[in-house]
N, CA, C and O atoms as a Tinker XYZ file with bonds, in Angstrom:
   448  protein
     1  N     11.767000   42.361000  -26.220000    73     2
     2  CA    10.785000   41.274000  -26.243000    64     1     3
     3  C     11.547000   39.981000  -25.922000    63     2     4     5
     4  O     12.726000   39.810000  -26.230000    81     3
     5  N     10.796000   39.098000  -25.290000    73     3     6
     6  CA    11.349000   37.805000  -25.013000    64     5     7
     7  C     11.016000   36.808000  -26.183000    63     6     8     9
     8  O      9.877000   36.751000  -26.648000    81     7
     9  N     12.003000   36.056000  -26.624000    73     7    10
    10  CA    11.795000   35.045000  -27.622000    64     9    11
    11  C     11.700000   33.697000  -26.982000    63    10    12    13
    12  O     12.420000   33.349000  -26.046000    81    11
    13  N     10.793000   32.969000  -27.522000    73    11    14
    14  CA    10.544000   31.567000  -27.014000    64    13    15
    15  C     11.710000   30.670000  -27.597000    63    14    16    17
    16  O     11.854000   30.644000  -28.819000    81    15
    17  N     12.463000   30.012000  -26.865000    73    15    18
    18  CA    13.534000   29.131000  -27.304000    64    17    19
    19  C     13.074000   27.696000  -27.128000    63    18    20    21
    20  O     12.651000   27.321000  -26.035000    81    19
    21  N     13.145000   26.887000  -28.166000    73    19    22
    22  CA    12.758000   25.511000  -28.059000    64    21    23
    23  C     13.975000   24.690000  -28.548000    63    22    24    25
    24  O     14.496000   24.915000  -29.640000    81    23
    25  N     14.392000   23.765000  -27.732000    73    23    26
    26  CA    15.519000   22.871000  -28.057000    64    25    27
    27  C     15.004000   21.458000  -28.100000    63    26    28    29
    28  O     14.423000   20.966000  -27.133000    81    27
    29  N     15.221000   20.801000  -29.232000    73    27    30
    30  CA    14.883000   19.397000  -29.379000    64    29    31
    31  C     16.066000   18.637000  -29.620000    63    30    32    33
    32  O     16.826000   18.965000  -30.531000    81    31
    33  N     16.307000   17.588000  -28.841000    73    31    34
    34  CA    17.423000   16.745000  -29.023000    64    33    35
    35  C     17.029000   15.356000  -29.548000    63    34    36    37
    36  O     16.328000   14.635000  -28.838000    81    35
    37  N     17.425000   14.965000  -30.699000    73    35    38
    38  CA    17.066000   13.731000  -31.297000    64    37    39
    39  C     18.322000   12.957000  -31.628000    63    38    40    41
    40  O     19.243000   13.510000  -32.230000    81    39
    41  N     18.384000   11.688000  -31.250000    73    39    42
    42  CA    19.509000   10.838000  -31.634000    64    41    43
    43  C     19.046000    9.423000  -31.448000    63    42    44    45
    44  O     18.078000    9.156000  -30.736000    81    43
    45  N     19.738000    8.524000  -32.087000    73    43    46
    46  CA    19.442000    7.155000  -31.855000    64    45    47
    47  C     20.089000    6.674000  -30.572000    63    46    48    49
    48  O     21.280000    6.854000  -30.321000    81    47
    49  N     19.260000    6.068000  -29.798000    73    47    50
    50  CA    19.681000    5.587000  -28.467000    64    49    51
    51  C     20.664000    4.402000  -28.672000    63    50    52    53
    52  O     20.353000    3.457000  -29.397000    81    51
    53  N     21.811000    4.463000  -28.047000    73    51    54
    54  CA    22.675000    3.365000  -28.100000    64    53    55
    55  C     22.519000    2.526000  -26.810000    63    54    56    57
    56  O     22.124000    3.009000  -25.749000    81    55
    57  N     22.870000    1.198000  -26.989000    73    55    58
    58  CA    22.782000    0.388000  -25.760000    64    57    59
    59  C     23.921000    0.756000  -24.844000    63    58    60    61
    60  O     25.058000    0.978000  -25.261000    81    59
    61  N     23.552000    0.811000  -23.530000    73    59    62
    62  CA    24.576000    1.192000  -22.560000    64    61    63
    63  C     25.583000    0.061000  -22.372000    63    62    64    65
    64  O     25.190000   -1.106000  -22.371000    81    63
    65  N     26.813000    0.356000  -22.219000    73    63    66
    66  CA    27.829000   -0.597000  -21.989000    64    65    67
    67  C     27.927000   -1.043000  -20.547000    63    66    68    69
    68  O     28.589000   -2.037000  -20.252000    81    67
    69  N     27.293000   -0.339000  -19.659000    73    67    70
    70  CA    27.262000   -0.633000  -18.300000    64    69    71
    71  C     25.848000   -0.286000  -17.741000    63    70    72    73
    72  O     25.133000    0.590000  -18.227000    81    71
    73  N     25.530000   -1.033000  -16.713000    73    71    74
    74  CA    24.206000   -0.808000  -16.073000    64    73    75
    75  C     24.120000    0.658000  -15.441000    63    74    76    77
    76  O     25.024000    1.060000  -14.708000    81    75
    77  N     23.112000    1.371000  -15.717000    73    75    78
    78  CA    22.990000    2.694000  -15.209000    64    77    79
    79  C     21.769000    2.778000  -14.272000    63    78    80    81
    80  O     20.678000    2.334000  -14.630000    81    79
    81  N     21.952000    3.319000  -13.138000    73    79    82
    82  CA    20.884000    3.433000  -12.164000    64    81    83
    83  C     20.028000    4.694000  -12.605000    63    82    84    85
    84  O     20.542000    5.709000  -13.073000    81    83
    85  N     18.670000    4.523000  -12.406000    73    83    86
    86  CA    17.868000    5.693000  -12.724000    64    85    87
    87  C     18.260000    6.929000  -11.934000    63    86    88    89
    88  O     18.714000    6.822000  -10.795000    81    87
    89  N     18.084000    8.130000  -12.545000    73    87    90
    90  CA    18.482000    9.286000  -11.842000    64    89    91
    91  C     17.265000   10.103000  -11.427000    63    90    92    93
    92  O     16.282000   10.168000  -12.166000    81    91
    93  N     17.314000   10.671000  -10.361000    73    91    94
    94  CA    16.271000   11.566000   -9.887000    64    93    95
    95  C     16.905000   12.900000   -9.558000    63    94    96    97
    96  O     18.113000   12.940000   -9.322000    81    95
    97  N     16.165000   13.991000   -9.528000    73    95    98
    98  CA    16.779000   15.283000   -9.304000    64    97    99
    99  C     17.221000   15.362000   -7.857000    63    98   100   101
   100  O     16.615000   14.737000   -6.986000    81    99
   101  N     18.286000   16.134000   -7.588000    73    99   102
   102  CA    18.851000   16.174000   -6.233000    64   101   103
   103  C     18.190000   17.266000   -5.360000    63   102   104   105
   104  O     18.836000   17.791000   -4.453000    81   103
   105  N     16.920000   17.611000   -5.618000    73   103   106
   106  CA    16.199000   18.591000   -4.832000    64   105   107
   107  C     14.712000   18.191000   -4.721000    63   106   108   109
   108  O     14.201000   17.422000   -5.535000    81   107
   109  N     14.056000   18.717000   -3.727000    73   107   110
   110  CA    12.686000   18.440000   -3.481000    64   109   111
   111  C     11.774000   19.174000   -4.496000    63   110   112   113
   112  O     11.943000   20.385000   -4.639000    81   111
   113  N     10.873000   18.566000   -5.171000    73   111   114
   114  CA    10.020000   19.178000   -6.116000    64   113   115
   115  C      9.032000   20.156000   -5.445000    63   114   116   117
   116  O      8.499000   21.067000   -6.079000    81   115
   117  N      8.813000   19.928000   -4.129000    73   115   118
   118  CA     7.894000   20.878000   -3.410000    64   117   119
   119  C      8.565000   22.048000   -2.853000    63   118   120   121
   120  O      8.068000   23.152000   -3.075000    81   119
   121  N      9.651000   21.946000   -2.142000    73   119   122
   122  CA    10.315000   23.086000   -1.453000    64   121   123
   123  C     11.628000   23.521000   -2.152000    63   122   124   125
   124  O     12.162000   24.573000   -1.799000    81   123
   125  N     12.139000   22.799000   -3.074000    73   123   126
   126  CA    13.286000   23.004000   -3.857000    64   125   127
   127  C     14.584000   22.852000   -3.058000    63   126   128   129
   128  O     15.645000   23.137000   -3.613000    81   127
   129  N     14.567000   22.419000   -1.782000    73   127   130
   130  CA    15.822000   22.125000   -1.055000    64   129   131
   131  C     16.230000   20.706000   -1.172000    63   130   132   133
   132  O     15.408000   19.832000   -1.444000    81   131
   133  N     17.546000   20.450000   -0.961000    73   131   134
   134  CA    18.084000   19.163000   -0.971000    64   133   135
   135  C     17.987000   18.509000    0.395000    63   134   136   137
   136  O     17.252000   18.997000    1.253000    81   135
   137  N     18.663000   17.484000    0.609000    73   135   138
   138  CA    18.653000   16.785000    1.854000    64   137   139
   139  C     18.222000   15.309000    1.786000    63   138   140   141
   140  O     18.541000   14.625000    0.813000    81   139
   141  N     17.560000   14.850000    2.722000    73   139   142
   142  CA    17.148000   13.475000    2.830000    64   141   143
   143  C     15.903000   13.247000    2.004000    63   142   144   145
   144  O     14.792000   13.462000    2.490000    81   143
   145  N     16.072000   12.799000    0.717000    73   143   146
   146  CA    14.877000   12.792000   -0.195000    64   145   147
   147  C     14.455000   11.373000   -0.517000    63   146   148   149
   148  O     15.241000   10.427000   -0.473000    81   147
   149  N     13.185000   11.271000   -0.841000    73   147   150
   150  CA    12.671000   10.039000   -1.352000    64   149   151
   151  C     12.471000   10.208000   -2.869000    63   150   152   153
   152  O     12.024000   11.256000   -3.333000    81   151
   153  N     12.814000    9.148000   -3.634000    73   151   154
   154  CA    12.855000    9.333000   -5.089000    64   153   155
   155  C     11.730000    8.491000   -5.666000    63   154   156   157
   156  O     11.528000    7.330000   -5.312000    81   155
   157  N     10.998000    9.147000   -6.588000    73   155   158
   158  CA     9.915000    8.431000   -7.332000    64   157   159
   159  C     10.520000    7.397000   -8.282000    63   158   160   161
   160  O     11.516000    7.663000   -8.956000    81   159
   161  N      9.906000    6.221000   -8.325000    73   159   162
   162  CA    10.347000    5.163000   -9.263000    64   161   163
   163  C      9.752000    5.328000  -10.627000    63   162   164   165
   164  O     10.132000    4.608000  -11.550000    81   163
   165  N      8.808000    6.275000  -10.796000    73   163   166
   166  CA     8.163000    6.469000  -12.127000    64   165   167
   167  C      8.539000    7.623000  -12.854000    63   166   168   169
   168  O      8.211000    7.707000  -14.038000    81   167
   169  N      9.219000    8.572000  -12.271000    73   167   170
   170  CA     9.667000    9.825000  -12.889000    64   169   171
   171  C     10.888000   10.393000  -12.165000    63   170   172   173
   172  O     11.342000    9.784000  -11.197000    81   171
   173  N     11.415000   11.487000  -12.574000    73   171   174
   174  CA    12.685000   12.053000  -11.937000    64   173   175
   175  C     12.349000   12.789000  -10.627000    63   174   176   177
   176  O     13.271000   13.339000  -10.024000    81   175
   177  N     11.167000   12.835000  -10.172000    73   175   178
   178  CA    10.802000   13.656000   -8.977000    64   177   179
   179  C     11.466000   13.053000   -7.759000    63   178   180   181
   180  O     11.688000   11.849000   -7.627000    81   179
   181  N     11.771000   14.027000   -6.853000    73   179   182
   182  CA    12.285000   13.688000   -5.522000    64   181   183
   183  C     11.604000   14.590000   -4.560000    63   182   184   185
   184  O     11.279000   15.726000   -4.905000    81   183
   185  N     11.368000   14.117000   -3.326000    73   183   186
   186  CA    10.621000   14.959000   -2.350000    64   185   187
   187  C     11.192000   14.608000   -0.939000    63   186   188   189
   188  O     11.727000   13.521000   -0.722000    81   187
   189  N     11.060000   15.536000   -0.034000    73   187   190
   190  CA    11.203000   15.174000    1.376000    64   189   191
   191  C      9.951000   14.465000    1.843000    63   190   192   193
   192  O      8.866000   14.877000    1.432000    81   191
   193  N     10.006000   13.491000    2.623000    73   191   194
   194  CA     8.864000   12.686000    3.047000    64   193   195
   195  C      7.822000   13.663000    3.611000    63   194   196   197
   196  O      6.633000   13.533000    3.322000    81   195
   197  N      8.275000   14.662000    4.433000    73   195   198
   198  CA     7.343000   15.582000    5.022000    64   197   199
   199  C      6.709000   16.623000    4.017000    63   198   200   201
   200  O      5.753000   17.311000    4.374000    81   199
   201  N      7.212000   16.718000    2.855000    73   199   202
   202  CA     6.714000   17.620000    1.808000    64   201   203
   203  C      5.507000   16.982000    0.982000    63   202   204   205
   204  O      4.813000   17.707000    0.268000    81   203
   205  N      5.284000   15.708000    1.083000    73   203   206
   206  CA     4.180000   15.107000    0.343000    64   205   207
   207  C      3.026000   14.969000    1.271000    63   206   208   209
   208  O      3.223000   14.982000    2.486000    81   207
   209  N      1.770000   14.830000    0.745000    73   207   210
   210  CA     0.613000   14.635000    1.710000    64   209   211
   211  C      0.866000   13.364000    2.532000    63   210   212   213
   212  O      1.569000   12.458000    2.084000    81   211
   213  N      0.319000   13.309000    3.673000    73   211   214
   214  CA     0.543000   12.241000    4.606000    64   213   215
   215  C      0.171000   10.906000    4.003000    63   214   216   217
   216  O      0.861000    9.919000    4.257000    81   215
   217  N     -0.885000   10.830000    3.217000    73   215   218
   218  CA    -1.318000    9.556000    2.600000    64   217   219
   219  C     -0.372000    9.119000    1.508000    63   218   220   221
   220  O     -0.510000    7.992000    1.034000    81   219
   221  N      0.559000    9.909000    1.080000    73   219   222
   222  CA     1.514000    9.551000    0.004000    64   221   223
   223  C      2.908000    9.376000    0.563000    63   222   224   225
   224  O      3.825000    9.052000   -0.191000    81   223
   225  N      3.110000    9.581000    1.872000    73   223   226
   226  CA     4.443000    9.500000    2.485000    64   225   227
   227  C      4.907000    8.029000    2.455000    63   226   228   229
   228  O      4.090000    7.119000    2.594000    81   227
   229  N      6.191000    7.807000    2.276000    73   227   230
   230  CA     6.794000    6.478000    2.291000    64   229   231
   231  C      6.586000    5.886000    3.605000    63   230   232   233
   232  O      6.807000    6.586000    4.593000    81   231
   233  N      6.191000    4.685000    3.740000    73   231   234
   234  CA     6.034000    4.007000    5.066000    64   233   235
   235  C      7.211000    3.152000    5.380000    63   234   236   237
   236  O      7.907000    2.686000    4.478000    81   235
   237  N      7.436000    2.946000    6.582000    73   235   238
   238  CA     8.591000    2.161000    7.053000    64   237   239
   239  C      8.579000    0.715000    6.413000    63   238   240   241
   240  O      7.565000    0.017000    6.447000    81   239
   241  N      9.685000    0.330000    5.867000    73   239   242
   242  CA     9.784000   -0.985000    5.267000    64   241   243
   243  C      9.516000   -0.958000    3.688000    63   242   244   245
   244  O      9.808000   -1.911000    2.965000    81   243
   245  N      8.965000    0.158000    3.249000    73   243   246
   246  CA     8.687000    0.196000    1.761000    64   245   247
   247  C     10.046000    0.431000    1.043000    63   246   248   249
   248  O     10.856000    1.236000    1.503000    81   247
   249  N     10.277000   -0.252000   -0.041000    73   247   250
   250  CA    11.494000   -0.062000   -0.807000    64   249   251
   251  C     11.269000    0.654000   -2.139000    63   250   252   253
   252  O     12.215000    1.121000   -2.772000    81   251
   253  N     10.012000    0.732000   -2.551000    73   251   254
   254  CA     9.701000    1.406000   -3.792000    64   253   255
   255  C      8.562000    2.507000   -3.482000    63   254   256   257
   256  O      7.684000    2.281000   -2.649000    81   255
   257  N      8.632000    3.649000   -4.169000    73   255   258
   258  CA     7.694000    4.707000   -3.925000    64   257   259
   259  C      7.349000    5.421000   -5.165000    63   258   260   261
   260  O      8.219000    5.594000   -6.018000    81   259
   261  N      6.106000    5.863000   -5.335000    73   259   262
   262  CA     5.666000    6.623000   -6.438000    64   261   263
   263  C      5.171000    8.028000   -5.933000    63   262   264   265
   264  O      4.545000    8.127000   -4.878000    81   263
   265  N      5.457000    9.050000   -6.680000    73   263   266
   266  CA     4.960000   10.337000   -6.284000    64   265   267
   267  C      3.481000   10.519000   -6.509000    63   266   268   269
   268  O      2.871000    9.732000   -7.234000    81   267
   269  N      2.907000   11.491000   -5.937000    73   267   270
   270  CA     1.438000   11.712000   -6.097000    64   269   271
   271  C      1.011000   11.757000   -7.555000    63   270   272   273
   272  O     -0.009000   11.174000   -7.923000    81   271
   273  N      1.863000   12.517000   -8.474000    73   271   274
   274  CA     1.389000   12.524000   -9.849000    64   273   275
   275  C      1.436000   11.131000  -10.506000    63   274   276   277
   276  O      0.506000   10.783000  -11.234000    81   275
   277  N      2.451000   10.350000  -10.282000    73   275   278
   278  CA     2.549000    9.022000  -10.822000    64   277   279
   279  C      1.416000    8.090000  -10.248000    63   278   280   281
   280  O      0.917000    7.230000  -10.973000    81   279
   281  N      1.046000    8.247000   -9.062000    73   279   282
   282  CA     0.000000    7.468000   -8.427000    64   281   283
   283  C     -1.323000    7.687000   -9.234000    63   282   284   285
   284  O     -1.991000    6.718000   -9.596000    81   283
   285  N     -1.677000    8.926000   -9.500000    73   283   286
   286  CA    -2.924000    9.204000  -10.157000    64   285   287
   287  C     -2.852000    9.067000  -11.672000    63   286   288   289
   288  O     -3.853000    9.214000  -12.374000    81   287
   289  N     -1.620000    8.776000  -12.173000    73   287   290
   290  CA    -1.507000    8.547000  -13.643000    64   289   291
   291  C     -1.598000    9.877000  -14.426000    63   290   292   293
   292  O     -2.101000    9.922000  -15.549000    81   291
   293  N     -1.089000   10.969000  -13.785000    73   291   294
   294  CA    -1.131000   12.204000  -14.546000    64   293   295
   295  C     -0.296000   12.135000  -15.733000    63   294   296   297
   296  O      0.882000   11.787000  -15.656000    81   295
   297  N     -0.873000   12.462000  -16.860000    73   295   298
   298  CA    -0.167000   12.439000  -18.138000    64   297   299
   299  C      0.015000   13.883000  -18.684000    63   298   300   301
   300  O     -0.824000   14.752000  -18.448000    81   299
   301  N      1.103000   14.110000  -19.399000    73   299   302
   302  CA     1.407000   15.501000  -19.881000    64   301   303
   303  C      0.458000   15.847000  -21.058000    63   302   304   305
   304  O     -0.041000   14.967000  -21.760000    81   303
   305  N      0.238000   17.142000  -21.234000    73   303   306
   306  CA    -0.532000   17.690000  -22.289000    64   305   307
   307  C      0.410000   18.456000  -23.253000    63   306   308   309
   308  O      1.546000   18.780000  -22.906000    81   307
   309  N     -0.107000   18.736000  -24.486000    73   307   310
   310  CA     0.700000   19.594000  -25.384000    64   309   311
   311  C      0.980000   20.937000  -24.761000    63   310   312   313
   312  O      0.088000   21.611000  -24.246000    81   311
   313  N      2.241000   21.306000  -24.821000    73   311   314
   314  CA     2.705000   22.571000  -24.245000    64   313   315
   315  C      3.359000   22.420000  -22.839000    63   314   316   317
   316  O      4.104000   23.286000  -22.381000    81   315
   317  N      3.032000   21.249000  -22.164000    73   315   318
   318  CA     3.663000   21.071000  -20.840000    64   317   319
   319  C      5.159000   20.804000  -20.919000    63   318   320   321
   320  O      5.661000   20.213000  -21.875000    81   319
   321  N      5.855000   21.261000  -19.878000    73   319   322
   322  CA     7.281000   20.993000  -19.739000    64   321   323
   323  C      7.483000   19.723000  -18.934000    63   322   324   325
   324  O      6.974000   19.638000  -17.816000    81   323
   325  N      8.166000   18.779000  -19.420000    73   323   326
   326  CA     8.350000   17.500000  -18.718000    64   325   327
   327  C      9.844000   17.170000  -18.664000    63   326   328   329
   328  O     10.644000   17.749000  -19.400000    81   327
   329  N     10.227000   16.191000  -17.743000    73   327   330
   330  CA    11.583000   15.711000  -17.684000    64   329   331
   331  C     11.734000   14.540000  -18.563000    63   330   332   333
   332  O     10.870000   13.662000  -18.570000    81   331
   333  N     12.840000   14.475000  -19.345000    73   331   334
   334  CA    13.014000   13.358000  -20.235000    64   333   335
   335  C     14.431000   12.833000  -20.043000    63   334   336   337
   336  O     15.361000   13.611000  -19.830000    81   335
   337  N     14.594000   11.534000  -20.118000    73   335   338
   338  CA    15.972000   10.863000  -19.837000    64   337   339
   339  C     16.285000   10.132000  -21.106000    63   338   340   341
   340  O     15.466000    9.344000  -21.581000    81   339
   341  N     17.456000   10.369000  -21.678000    73   339   342
   342  CA    17.942000    9.667000  -22.789000    64   341   343
   343  C     19.129000    8.763000  -22.377000    63   342   344   345
   344  O     20.202000    9.271000  -22.050000    81   343
   345  N     18.942000    7.451000  -22.393000    73   343   346
   346  CA    20.070000    6.517000  -22.187000    64   345   347
   347  C     20.667000    6.820000  -20.868000    63   346   348   349
   348  O     19.978000    6.976000  -19.860000    81   347
   349  N     21.991000    6.903000  -20.888000    73   347   350
   350  CA    22.798000    7.181000  -19.653000    64   349   351
   351  C     22.952000    8.669000  -19.341000    63   350   352   353
   352  O     23.661000    9.035000  -18.403000    81   351
   353  N     22.263000    9.564000  -20.154000    73   351   354
   354  CA    22.386000   10.959000  -19.941000    64   353   355
   355  C     21.387000   11.371000  -18.778000    63   354   356   357
   356  O     20.415000   10.672000  -18.493000    81   355
   357  N     21.683000   12.499000  -18.160000    73   355   358
   358  CA    20.817000   12.977000  -17.086000    64   357   359
   359  C     19.506000   13.503000  -17.640000    63   358   360   361
   360  O     19.370000   13.649000  -18.854000    81   359
   361  N     18.546000   13.789000  -16.785000    73   359   362
   362  CA    17.278000   14.289000  -17.039000    64   361   363
   363  C     17.343000   15.683000  -17.703000    63   362   364   365
   364  O     18.148000   16.523000  -17.304000    81   363
   365  N     16.549000   15.902000  -18.648000    73   363   366
   366  CA    16.495000   17.214000  -19.356000    64   365   367
   367  C     15.000000   17.696000  -19.433000    63   366   368   369
   368  O     14.101000   16.891000  -19.675000    81   367
   369  N     14.761000   19.029000  -19.222000    73   367   370
   370  CA    13.425000   19.535000  -19.404000    64   369   371
   371  C     13.155000   19.613000  -20.938000    63   370   372   373
   372  O     13.995000   20.057000  -21.722000    81   371
   373  N     11.910000   19.146000  -21.321000    73   371   374
   374  CA    11.464000   19.210000  -22.703000    64   373   375
   375  C     10.094000   19.646000  -22.803000    63   374   376   377
   376  O      9.334000   19.504000  -21.845000    81   375
   377  N      9.720000   20.165000  -23.887000    73   375   378
   378  CA     8.271000   20.578000  -24.069000    64   377   379
   379  C      7.523000   19.591000  -24.916000    63   378   380   381
   380  O      8.074000   19.144000  -25.922000    81   379
   381  N      6.275000   19.207000  -24.576000    73   379   382
   382  CA     5.450000   18.358000  -25.339000    64   381   383
   383  C      4.915000   19.157000  -26.556000    63   382   384   385
   384  O      4.228000   20.165000  -26.394000    81   383
   385  N      5.234000   18.703000  -27.714000    73   383   386
   386  CA     4.830000   19.337000  -29.002000    64   385   387
   387  C      3.657000   18.676000  -29.669000    63   386   388   389
   388  O      3.499000   17.461000  -29.555000    81   387
   389  N      2.822000   19.427000  -30.365000    73   387   390
   390  CA     1.833000   18.871000  -31.224000    64   389   391
   391  C      2.526000   18.291000  -32.436000    63   390   392   393
   392  O      3.578000   18.807000  -32.812000    81   391
   393  N      2.042000   17.317000  -33.034000    73   391   394
   394  CA     2.653000   16.666000  -34.236000    64   393   395
   395  C      2.885000   17.710000  -35.275000    63   394   396   397
   396  O      3.927000   17.679000  -35.930000    81   395
   397  N      1.991000   18.629000  -35.469000    73   395   398
   398  CA     2.125000   19.715000  -36.485000    64   397   399
   399  C      3.330000   20.653000  -36.315000    63   398   400   401
   400  O      3.866000   21.241000  -37.255000    81   399
   401  N      3.711000   20.740000  -35.015000    73   399   402
   402  CA     4.816000   21.646000  -34.642000    64   401   403
   403  C      6.252000   20.977000  -34.727000    63   402   404   405
   404  O      7.278000   21.641000  -34.582000    81   403
   405  N      6.249000   19.727000  -34.950000    73   403   406
   406  CA     7.548000   19.034000  -35.020000    64   405   407
   407  C      8.333000   19.442000  -36.284000    63   406   408   409
   408  O      7.766000   19.533000  -37.373000    81   407
   409  N      9.632000   19.683000  -36.123000    73   407   410
   410  CA    10.494000   20.020000  -37.233000    64   409   411
   411  C     10.547000   18.939000  -38.332000    63   410   412   413
   412  O     10.437000   17.759000  -38.000000    81   411
   413  N     10.703000   19.270000  -39.570000    73   411   414
   414  CA    10.666000   18.329000  -40.697000    64   413   415
   415  C     11.781000   17.237000  -40.529000    63   414   416   417
   416  O     11.599000   16.103000  -40.971000    81   415
   417  N     12.896000   17.582000  -39.908000    73   415   418
   418  CA    13.943000   16.588000  -39.812000    64   417   419
   419  C     13.544000   15.401000  -38.846000    63   418   420   421
   420  O     14.131000   14.321000  -38.905000    81   419
   421  N     12.609000   15.628000  -38.032000    73   419   422
   422  CA    12.196000   14.480000  -37.111000    64   421   423
   423  C     11.552000   13.416000  -37.870000    63   422   424   425
   424  O     11.748000   12.232000  -37.596000    81   423
   425  N     10.759000   13.816000  -38.857000    73   423   426
   426  CA    10.055000   12.823000  -39.699000    64   425   427
   427  C     11.014000   11.905000  -40.600000    63   426   428   429
   428  O     10.676000   10.796000  -41.013000    81   427
   429  N     12.168000   12.467000  -40.833000    73   427   430
   430  CA    13.072000   11.704000  -41.725000    64   429   431
   431  C     13.923000   10.723000  -40.820000    63   430   432   433
   432  O     14.608000    9.865000  -41.376000    81   431
   433  N     13.899000   10.819000  -39.496000    73   431   434
   434  CA    14.578000    9.932000  -38.587000    64   433   435
   435  C     13.845000    8.580000  -38.476000    63   434   436   437
   436  O     12.617000    8.538000  -38.404000    81   435
   437  N     14.630000    7.460000  -38.462000    73   435   438
   438  CA    13.944000    6.139000  -38.280000    64   437   439
   439  C     13.333000    6.019000  -36.905000    63   438   440   441
   440  O     13.974000    6.356000  -35.909000    81   439
   441  N     12.172000    5.572000  -36.838000    73   439   442
   442  CA    11.386000    5.417000  -35.535000    64   441   443
   443  C     11.156000    3.945000  -35.406000    63   442   444   445
   444  O     10.880000    3.221000  -36.363000    81   443
   445  N     11.289000    3.529000  -34.131000    73   443   446
   446  CA    11.117000    2.083000  -33.835000    64   445   447
   447  C      9.737000    1.835000  -33.283000    63   446   448
   448  O      9.392000    0.695000  -32.973000    81   447
């Protein structure tokens, strides 16, 4: 039988001592290959320009680009797997949990 493994990383975020550029994944979310990628400014997604619908392709002269999901404001639902970035650390896959499924130690942590 397969067991479901859930990893939750909780820590207080420290201020970075140096400026960190946002990180995007080094492969295309559509075809999974690397190469000449355009990076979303709103999430860790990267795409080949030809892998996104024509209406969403980056135009000549544009310096900022949002992926189709960020353009339509797609928000995650409970149970979805999403990419999360903590400070200067790289992106990690995480599962959106219902408040009732959170471990007890989460509630004892200070929240800002």
